C-alpha positions, 0 to 999 in steps of 0.5 A, spaced: 499 499 499 505 505 501 510 502 495 505 504 491 505 512 493 512 513 494 514 510 487 509 514 484 511 520 488 519 518 486 517 518 479 514 524 478 516 532 479 524 534 481 526 527 482 527 524 474 533 524 471 532 530 466 530 535 471 535 533 476 541 532 470 537 540 468 538 542 475 545 540 476 547 544 470 543 550 471 547 550 478 555 549 475 553 555 471 551 558 476 556 557 482 561 559 475 558 565 473 559 567 481 567 565 481 567 570 475 564 575 478 567 575 484 574 573 481 575 568 486 578 561 485 573 555 489 577 555 495 575 562 495 567 561 493 566 555 499 569 561 504 564 565 502 559 560 502 561 558 510 561 565 511 554 567 509 552 560 512 554 561 519 551 568 519 545 566 517 545 562 523 546 566 527 542 570 525 537 566 526 539 564 533 538 572 534 532 572 532 528 566 534 532 562 538 535 567 545 
């Protein structure tokens, strides 16, 4: 009973391989655009995303938890 529902859900929407591959390609192009725009390497982009996540996490903690 439950497996039929999960199979239908898995075969529809974003989990189809063609849509997933398309989204991955768009994501790669978007990341390369940001690398060129900011003139940073892969390592620099990782640091930027880490610091961004840290700031957002601290803001969420400050405004919603404390």
